[in-house]
MARVO-471808 format. One record per residue (C-alpha): residue in one letter; x, y, z. Coordinates in steps of 0.5 Angstrom, whole numbers. Layout:
BEGIN
+----+-------+-------+-------+
: aa :     X :     Y :     Z :
+----+-------+-------+-------+
:  a :     X :     Y :     Z :
...
+----+-------+-------+-------+
end
This chain:
BEGIN
+----+-------+-------+-------+
: aa :     X :     Y :     Z :
+----+-------+-------+-------+
:  m :   123 :   507 :   395 :
:  y :   118 :   512 :   394 :
:  q :   115 :   511 :   401 :
:  k :   122 :   512 :   404 :
:  v :   122 :   518 :   400 :
:  y :   115 :   521 :   403 :
:  e :   114 :   518 :   409 :
:  s :   121 :   520 :   413 :
:  k :   120 :   524 :   419 :
:  a :   126 :   528 :   418 :
:  t :   125 :   535 :   421 :
:  a :   123 :   540 :   415 :
:  p :   129 :   545 :   413 :
:  a :   129 :   552 :   416 :
:  p :   127 :   558 :   411 :
:  i :   133 :   561 :   409 :
:  n :   134 :   569 :   409 :
:  l :   136 :   572 :   403 :
:  k :   139 :   579 :   403 :
:  p :   138 :   583 :   396 :
:  e :   145 :   583 :   394 :
:  v :   148 :   580 :   388 :
:  l :   155 :   579 :   385 :
:  i :   156 :   579 :   377 :
:  i :   162 :   576 :   374 :
:  g :   164 :   579 :   368 :
:  g :   162 :   586 :   366 :
:  g :   160 :   585 :   358 :
:  i :   154 :   587 :   355 :
:  v :   150 :   582 :   359 :
:  g :   153 :   583 :   366 :
:  i :   152 :   591 :   366 :
:  t :   145 :   589 :   363 :
:  v :   143 :   585 :   369 :
:  a :   146 :   590 :   374 :
:  r :   142 :   596 :   371 :
:  e :   136 :   592 :   371 :
:  l :   137 :   589 :   378 :
:  a :   139 :   596 :   381 :
:  r :   132 :   599 :   379 :
:  e :   129 :   594 :   383 :
:  g :   133 :   596 :   389 :
:  v :   138 :   590 :   389 :
:  q :   145 :   591 :   391 :
:  v :   150 :   589 :   386 :
:  v :   157 :   588 :   385 :
:  i :   160 :   587 :   378 :
:  a :   167 :   584 :   378 :
:  e :   170 :   585 :   371 :
:  k :   177 :   582 :   370 :
:  g :   179 :   588 :   365 :
:  e :   180 :   595 :   366 :
:  t :   174 :   597 :   362 :
:  l :   166 :   595 :   362 :
:  g :   163 :   593 :   355 :
:  g :   167 :   586 :   354 :
:  g :   167 :   584 :   346 :
:  v :   161 :   589 :   344 :
:  r :   167 :   594 :   344 :
:  d :   169 :   591 :   338 :
:  l :   162 :   592 :   335 :
:  h :   161 :   598 :   330 :
:  f :   154 :   596 :   327 :
:  f :   148 :   593 :   329 :
:  y :   144 :   588 :   324 :
:  d :   137 :   590 :   325 :
:  r :   138 :   598 :   327 :
:  p :   141 :   604 :   325 :
:  a :   143 :   606 :   332 :
:  a :   151 :   607 :   333 :
:  v :   153 :   601 :   338 :
:  q :   159 :   605 :   341 :
:  k :   154 :   611 :   343 :
:  w :   149 :   606 :   346 :
:  l :   154 :   602 :   350 :
:  g :   157 :   608 :   353 :
:  d :   150 :   611 :   355 :
:  l :   149 :   604 :   358 :
:  i :   156 :   604 :   362 :
:  e :   155 :   611 :   364 :
:  v :   148 :   609 :   367 :
:  v :   151 :   603 :   371 :
:  e :   157 :   607 :   373 :
:  g :   153 :   612 :   376 :
:  a :   148 :   608 :   380 :
:  g :   149 :   608 :   387 :
:  n :   147 :   601 :   389 :
:  i :   152 :   598 :   383 :
:  t :   159 :   597 :   385 :
:  v :   164 :   596 :   379 :
:  l :   171 :   592 :   381 :
:  k :   175 :   593 :   375 :
:  g :   181 :   588 :   374 :
:  a :   178 :   583 :   379 :
:  k :   178 :   576 :   379 :
:  l :   174 :   571 :   383 :
:  k :   179 :   567 :   387 :
:  r :   174 :   563 :   392 :
:  l :   167 :   562 :   393 :
:  d :   164 :   558 :   399 :
:  g :   157 :   557 :   402 :
:  q :   150 :   556 :   398 :
:  l :   144 :   560 :   396 :
:  g :   143 :   566 :   401 :
:  r :   150 :   565 :   404 :
:  f :   155 :   565 :   399 :
:  q :   162 :   568 :   401 :
:  a :   166 :   570 :   395 :
:  l :   173 :   572 :   395 :
:  i :   175 :   578 :   390 :
:  r :   182 :   579 :   388 :
:  t :   184 :   586 :   384 :
:  s :   190 :   587 :   380 :
:  e :   193 :   591 :   385 :
:  g :   193 :   585 :   390 :
:  r :   187 :   587 :   394 :
:  e :   182 :   582 :   397 :
:  r :   175 :   584 :   398 :
:  t :   170 :   579 :   401 :
:  l :   163 :   579 :   399 :
:  s :   157 :   576 :   402 :
:  p :   152 :   575 :   396 :
:  s :   145 :   571 :   396 :
:  a :   146 :   570 :   389 :
:  v :   151 :   570 :   383 :
:  v :   151 :   571 :   376 :
:  v :   156 :   569 :   371 :
:  a :   157 :   573 :   365 :
:  t :   164 :   572 :   363 :
:  g :   163 :   571 :   355 :
:  c :   168 :   568 :   350 :
:  i :   174 :   570 :   346 :
:  t :   175 :   570 :   339 :
:  r :   181 :   567 :   335 :
:  p :   184 :   570 :   329 :
:  a :   181 :   568 :   322 :
:  e :   186 :   563 :   319 :
:  a :   191 :   567 :   314 :
:  m :   194 :   566 :   308 :
:  s :   201 :   564 :   308 :
:  d :   203 :   571 :   304 :
:  g :   199 :   577 :   302 :
:  g :   195 :   577 :   308 :
:  r :   189 :   578 :   304 :
:  c :   184 :   574 :   309 :
:  i :   182 :   578 :   315 :
:  g :   177 :   577 :   320 :
:  s :   170 :   579 :   320 :
:  s :   171 :   584 :   326 :
:  e :   177 :   587 :   322 :
:  m :   173 :   588 :   316 :
:  e :   168 :   591 :   321 :
:  k :   173 :   596 :   324 :
:  l :   175 :   598 :   317 :
:  l :   168 :   600 :   315 :
:  a :   168 :   604 :   321 :
:  e :   174 :   608 :   320 :
:  s :   172 :   609 :   313 :
:  r :   166 :   612 :   314 :
:  d :   163 :   616 :   308 :
:  l :   170 :   614 :   304 :
:  p :   171 :   609 :   299 :
:  v :   173 :   602 :   302 :
:  a :   181 :   601 :   302 :
:  w :   186 :   596 :   305 :
:  k :   193 :   598 :   307 :
:  g :   192 :   604 :   302 :
:  q :   189 :   600 :   296 :
:  p :   182 :   600 :   294 :
:  v :   177 :   595 :   295 :
:  k :   172 :   593 :   290 :
:  t :   171 :   586 :   291 :
:  v :   170 :   582 :   297 :
:  t :   168 :   575 :   299 :
:  f :   165 :   572 :   305 :
:  i :   167 :   565 :   307 :
:  l :   162 :   562 :   312 :
:  d :   162 :   555 :   316 :
:  r :   170 :   554 :   315 :
:  t :   170 :   554 :   323 :
:  d :   164 :   554 :   327 :
:  d :   158 :   552 :   322 :
:  d :   153 :   551 :   328 :
:  i :   154 :   559 :   330 :
:  k :   149 :   564 :   327 :
:  i :   154 :   570 :   329 :
:  h :   158 :   569 :   322 :
:  t :   152 :   569 :   318 :
:  v :   149 :   575 :   321 :
:  n :   156 :   579 :   321 :
:  a :   157 :   577 :   314 :
:  i :   150 :   579 :   311 :
:  k :   150 :   586 :   315 :
:  l :   157 :   588 :   313 :
:  a :   156 :   585 :   306 :
:  v :   150 :   590 :   305 :
:  i :   154 :   596 :   308 :
:  l :   160 :   594 :   303 :
:  q :   155 :   594 :   297 :
:  e :   152 :   601 :   299 :
:  k :   160 :   603 :   298 :
:  g :   160 :   601 :   291 :
:  c :   164 :   594 :   292 :
:  q :   161 :   587 :   289 :
:  v :   160 :   582 :   295 :
:  a :   159 :   575 :   295 :
:  v :   158 :   570 :   301 :
:  v :   160 :   563 :   300 :
:  a :   156 :   559 :   305 :
:  r :   155 :   551 :   307 :
:  d :   148 :   554 :   310 :
:  l :   146 :   561 :   311 :
:  k :   143 :   561 :   318 :
:  v :   137 :   567 :   318 :
:  s :   133 :   564 :   324 :
:  a :   135 :   571 :   328 :
:  s :   129 :   576 :   329 :
:  g :   130 :   581 :   322 :
:  m :   135 :   576 :   319 :
:  e :   130 :   574 :   313 :
:  l :   129 :   581 :   312 :
:  l :   136 :   583 :   312 :
:  y :   138 :   577 :   307 :
:  r :   132 :   579 :   302 :
:  q :   135 :   586 :   302 :
:  a :   142 :   584 :   301 :
:  r :   140 :   580 :   295 :
:  g :   136 :   586 :   292 :
:  k :   142 :   590 :   293 :
:  g :   146 :   585 :   289 :
:  v :   150 :   581 :   294 :
:  l :   151 :   574 :   291 :
:  f :   150 :   568 :   295 :
:  f :   154 :   561 :   293 :
:  k :   153 :   554 :   297 :
:  y :   158 :   549 :   298 :
:  d :   159 :   542 :   300 :
:  e :   166 :   542 :   300 :
:  p :   171 :   547 :   303 :
:  p :   172 :   553 :   298 :
:  v :   180 :   553 :   295 :
:  l :   183 :   559 :   296 :
:  s :   189 :   561 :   292 :
:  h :   193 :   568 :   290 :
:  s :   192 :   571 :   284 :
:  g :   196 :   577 :   282 :
:  d :   194 :   582 :   287 :
:  g :   188 :   578 :   290 :
:  i :   185 :   572 :   292 :
:  s :   182 :   567 :   288 :
:  v :   176 :   563 :   291 :
:  e :   174 :   557 :   287 :
:  i :   167 :   553 :   289 :
:  p :   163 :   548 :   285 :
:  d :   157 :   550 :   282 :
:  m :   152 :   547 :   286 :
:  t :   146 :   549 :   281 :
:  v :   148 :   543 :   277 :
:  l :   145 :   537 :   280 :
:  r :   149 :   532 :   278 :
:  k :   156 :   532 :   282 :
:  e :   160 :   530 :   276 :
:  e :   158 :   535 :   271 :
:  r :   159 :   541 :   276 :
:  e :   164 :   546 :   274 :
:  t :   168 :   550 :   278 :
:  v :   166 :   558 :   280 :
:  s :   172 :   562 :   281 :
:  l :   171 :   569 :   285 :
:  l :   177 :   574 :   284 :
:  s :   177 :   578 :   291 :
:  d :   181 :   584 :   293 :
:  l :   179 :   581 :   300 :
:  v :   177 :   575 :   303 :
:  v :   173 :   575 :   310 :
:  i :   173 :   569 :   314 :
:  g :   169 :   569 :   321 :
:  e :   173 :   568 :   327 :
:  t :   173 :   562 :   332 :
:  f :   169 :   563 :   338 :
:  a :   172 :   559 :   344 :
:  a :   171 :   559 :   352 :
:  d :   175 :   564 :   356 :
:  p :   182 :   560 :   358 :
:  e :   180 :   562 :   365 :
:  t :   173 :   559 :   365 :
:  q :   176 :   552 :   367 :
:  e :   179 :   556 :   373 :
:  l :   173 :   559 :   375 :
:  c :   169 :   553 :   374 :
:  r :   173 :   549 :   379 :
:  v :   172 :   555 :   384 :
:  m :   165 :   555 :   383 :
:  k :   164 :   548 :   382 :
:  l :   160 :   549 :   376 :
:  r :   160 :   544 :   370 :
:  t :   162 :   545 :   363 :
:  g :   161 :   542 :   356 :
:  a :   166 :   539 :   351 :
:  g :   168 :   545 :   348 :
:  g :   169 :   548 :   355 :
:  a :   162 :   553 :   355 :
:  l :   159 :   553 :   362 :
:  m :   153 :   548 :   362 :
:  e :   152 :   548 :   354 :
:  d :   148 :   541 :   355 :
:  n :   143 :   543 :   360 :
:  p :   137 :   539 :   359 :
:  q :   134 :   539 :   366 :
:  f :   134 :   546 :   367 :
:  l :   132 :   553 :   364 :
:  r :   138 :   555 :   360 :
:  v :   140 :   561 :   365 :
:  m :   141 :   556 :   371 :
:  s :   147 :   552 :   373 :
:  n :   148 :   546 :   377 :
:  r :   148 :   550 :   383 :
:  r :   142 :   553 :   386 :
:  g :   143 :   561 :   386 :
:  i :   148 :   561 :   381 :
:  f :   146 :   563 :   374 :
:  l :   149 :   564 :   367 :
:  a :   148 :   568 :   361 :
:  g :   151 :   570 :   355 :
:  a :   156 :   567 :   351 :
:  c :   159 :   564 :   357 :
:  r :   154 :   559 :   355 :
:  f :   154 :   559 :   348 :
:  p :   157 :   564 :   342 :
:  q :   150 :   568 :   340 :
:  i :   148 :   575 :   338 :
:  i :   147 :   581 :   342 :
:  a :   139 :   580 :   342 :
:  e :   139 :   573 :   344 :
:  s :   144 :   575 :   350 :
:  l :   140 :   580 :   352 :
:  s :   134 :   576 :   352 :
:  e :   138 :   571 :   357 :
:  a :   140 :   577 :   361 :
:  h :   133 :   579 :   362 :
:  a :   131 :   572 :   364 :
:  v :   136 :   572 :   369 :
:  v :   134 :   578 :   372 :
:  q :   127 :   575 :   373 :
:  e :   129 :   569 :   376 :
:  v :   133 :   573 :   381 :
:  k :   128 :   577 :   382 :
:  a :   123 :   571 :   384 :
:  l :   128 :   568 :   388 :
:  l :   129 :   574 :   392 :
:  h :   122 :   576 :   393 :
:  g :   120 :   576 :   400 :
:  g :   127 :   575 :   403 :
:  v :   126 :   568 :   404 :
:  y :   127 :   561 :   401 :
:  t :   124 :   555 :   403 :
:  p :   126 :   548 :   400 :
:  v :   120 :   545 :   397 :
:  n :   123 :   539 :   393 :
:  p :   125 :   532 :   396 :
:  v :   131 :   533 :   400 :
:  a :   137 :   528 :   402 :
:  e :   139 :   528 :   409 :
:  v :   144 :   524 :   412 :
:  d :   144 :   519 :   418 :
:  p :   150 :   521 :   422 :
:  p :   151 :   515 :   426 :
:  k :   151 :   511 :   419 :
:  c :   156 :   515 :   415 :
:  a :   163 :   512 :   414 :
:  v :   165 :   519 :   411 :
:  c :   168 :   515 :   405 :
:  y :   166 :   522 :   401 :
:  t :   162 :   518 :   396 :
:  c :   156 :   522 :   396 :
:  v :   161 :   529 :   396 :
:  r :   164 :   526 :   390 :
:  l :   158 :   524 :   386 :
:  c :   153 :   530 :   388 :
:  p :   152 :   534 :   381 :
:  h :   150 :   540 :   385 :
:  a :   156 :   541 :   390 :
:  a :   150 :   540 :   396 :
:  i :   154 :   536 :   400 :
:  g :   160 :   537 :   405 :
:  v :   163 :   533 :   411 :
:  e :   162 :   537 :   418 :
:  r :   163 :   535 :   425 :
:  y :   156 :   535 :   428 :
:  g :   155 :   527 :   429 :
:  d :   153 :   525 :   436 :
:  r :   156 :   518 :   435 :
:  n :   159 :   514 :   429 :
:  v :   159 :   506 :   429 :
:  y :   165 :   507 :   424 :
:  s :   170 :   511 :   428 :
:  a :   172 :   514 :   435 :
:  p :   171 :   522 :   435 :
:  a :   178 :   526 :   435 :
:  e :   177 :   530 :   441 :
:  k :   180 :   537 :   440 :
:  n :   179 :   543 :   445 :
:  g :   173 :   539 :   448 :
:  d :   170 :   537 :   441 :
:  t :   167 :   530 :   442 :
:  l :   163 :   531 :   435 :
:  w :   164 :   526 :   430 :
:  q :   165 :   527 :   423 :
:  a :   159 :   526 :   418 :
:  a :   157 :   528 :   411 :
:  r :   152 :   533 :   411 :
:  v :   147 :   536 :   406 :
:  d :   145 :   543 :   405 :
:  p :   137 :   543 :   404 :
:  a :   138 :   550 :   400 :
:  a :   143 :   547 :   395 :
:  c :   140 :   540 :   394 :
:  f :   135 :   538 :   388 :
:  g :   133 :   532 :   391 :
:  c :   136 :   528 :   385 :
:  g :   137 :   522 :   389 :
:  i :   144 :   520 :   387 :
:  c :   147 :   520 :   393 :
:  v :   141 :   516 :   396 :
:  a :   143 :   510 :   391 :
:  e :   150 :   510 :   391 :
:  c :   151 :   511 :   399 :
:  p :   155 :   504 :   401 :
:  a :   153 :   505 :   408 :
:  r :   145 :   506 :   406 :
:  a :   146 :   513 :   411 :
:  i :   142 :   517 :   406 :
:  t :   135 :   518 :   406 :
:  l :   130 :   523 :   401 :
:  y :   125 :   526 :   405 :
:  q :   119 :   531 :   402 :
+----+-------+-------+-------+
end
């Protein structure tokens, strides 16, 4: 088999010319960061944003956890730079309806909300569509359970005034973590960040969590700062029990400081407000986008969530890159790190203006191809299509049309092939060979 791979006499694939043009799907913080950095390198960038404004979910953010800068001013300055750049085109209310071709030869059809269509020919595509948040679970009455984004908005509106909710003063607040997504650190970051601000405004804050996730840069320092300001932290194994008590909510948890489970007493926290982190989910339009772009998704609908064979910003298709919360919900710092990683990958790809396939590449012998579509269906990289290019075929006669007497056969695009060998192993006609 290995001799078959390396001793093949097939013609080496021709180099592919790459234009410095990139399409970015999504105008959130990741998309506009990638656009800004690529534009500085002289790349022509088109941003296709489905909404009417840039910024994405960061527009709902008011406080950084690791710096005092004003989020909206920082975001506004970044958007101003992007919209003012001469080599960045922003299409708002735009959606990708079709994507054909491969690396260096993509053909993208963009449709705007007005019904106008525009065809682009980017060399590479970056997907940065983000994710959506669903409201926190609410109590049956009273409505004193709110989401962390609502609490952040409440604090931003109160400014230097005491915190109030629906005209009533807020003196005690309890954050409950790990009731929804217990493997996402965003909830911990938001809870501790807001707890410090509330404590500074004179509120007594408690944070109830199964596990605090402080692995982000600067989070351990913020955690120690919160404890120093008087924020109380409680651990639980079983979900807290919530019940209405007068004008507040009672949060009951077992005392985990007692080792023997049967001896644990219940700790009751009476709060004016209970803050529960929202649930993060893949955008409902992500599935349609994946169908159009032939991308793979994880069990939760996120793009390439389980990605052990590639760098985290790469997709199953060469020339298409992923970054930000469309892969997995994460804090801004991590999303920006992925944005810069994508920029470096795109720069390396476009450098020199030529791409030459270097890994083992599959090739189809047209006379042997039965056009059964087995390889087309199985290829994980969408690198195989069926074309009319064979000079003969042992399975069928040519269908003449306008004097065309060529046979149909599967064809592998060398630029898109990763040389995995799945098509070679599964071809029932033994018509495919790997070559170096």
